[in-house]
C-alpha positions, 0 to 999 in steps of 0.5 A: 392196382399200384399204390399210386393208382389207389391214391389216385382213385381215392383222392383225384379223380377226373373232374375233381377239384384236386384233379385240376389243382394237381394237373400242371404238376411234374409227375413225381410231385403230382404223385406225392401230393396226391398220395398226401391228399389220399391219406386225408380223404381215408381219414375223413372217410374213416371218421364219417362213414364208420358207424361204430365209434369203437371200430373207428378209434381202433382204425385211427389207432392203426394209422397211428402205428402206420404213420410210425412205420412210414418214419422208421427205417425198419425192414421187418415193419414196413408200412403196409397200406397202399397210401403209406406205400405211395408216401414212402418215397416222399417221406423226406418231405413229410413230418411225423408231428404234422401228420400225428396232429392231423390224426388228433383233429380226426380224433376230436371229430370222432368225439364231438359233433358240436363246439360250444365256442369258436376256441374249440372249433379253432383247435379242431381246425388247426389239426385237420386243416393248419397241420395239413396246410404245412404238410401240403406246403412241404410237399409242394416245395418252399424256401421261406418258412413263412410259406408254412404260416401261409399254408396253415391260414390258406387251409384254414380258409379252405376248411371254412369254405367246405363248412359252408358247402357241406353244412347240409350234408353234415347235418345229415350225419349229425354234425354241425361245425358252426359253434353253439354261441354263433348259432345263438348270436344269429338266432339259428336253432340247431334244429333249423339246421338239422331239419334243413330250414332255410331262413333270412337268419341262416343266410345272415349266418352264412354270409358271415362264415363266407366273409371269414373264409375270405378273410383267411384267404386274404391273410394267406395271400399276404404271408406268401413270399413272392419267391415260393408262389410258383412252388405252391400253385397247386394249392393256389389253384385249389384255393381259387376253385374253392373260392369261386364255388363259394361265390356261387353258393352266395349267389344262390342265397346259400341254398346248401341245406337241401343240395350240394352246389358245385362247379363244372369240370370245364369251369374248374379247368379254366380257373386252374389254367388261369391261376396256374398262369398267374403265378407262372 
């Protein structure tokens, strides 16, 4: 298996939202963005599927060394993982600082399963979504620095959608990504989420989370310079798919504690094509 094939299997299998988001990109750009998202997926799996916290921390430390190797021109110590090997030809579009910040966020995720308030959650989101959004924008290409600010907001919005979509699945792993003070404000005990108890109060809580995701998306779109819209279309496609999914989740009355709601591949393809053409 080649490094590019490894990344495709890891991040953008046929039928996935990422597959349709990247479908219309030129081949070289598609390989680069797929490798970047494979790295993110690799880290997510490390944090959520490694049951021994000590082993997980060791693997994160290894990844810090691997990222250093990615950015060093040292023939005696080249990157060794298939993902970093796939990223190597595209290294000039990345920054070590942003990749390190994503790793900082993953370490926070290992150390915390709850957040007391939105300030703590925002720091986590800025690392795993904001910094990653900048990386995503760099790989897709941009001319105006305002596009990096747009990408931060867009990926913060996507993370909020994922928090709503995955709240039941995360709870089964013992994780709740909605701050304690927000749960208290809506009178939704953590036990209700952990035990999958759906209620009117839970729906009200989810409606606020959905509204915040949409507000962040609107802020992001207001920041995107017109001249970079074409280059950033793959991210705009992913946002369109994710927010259509959010609409479906809300239409279901936020039945996300017991099930994972998803769009069909055909619907994703239609949204992808329509969004791609909209920003052509």
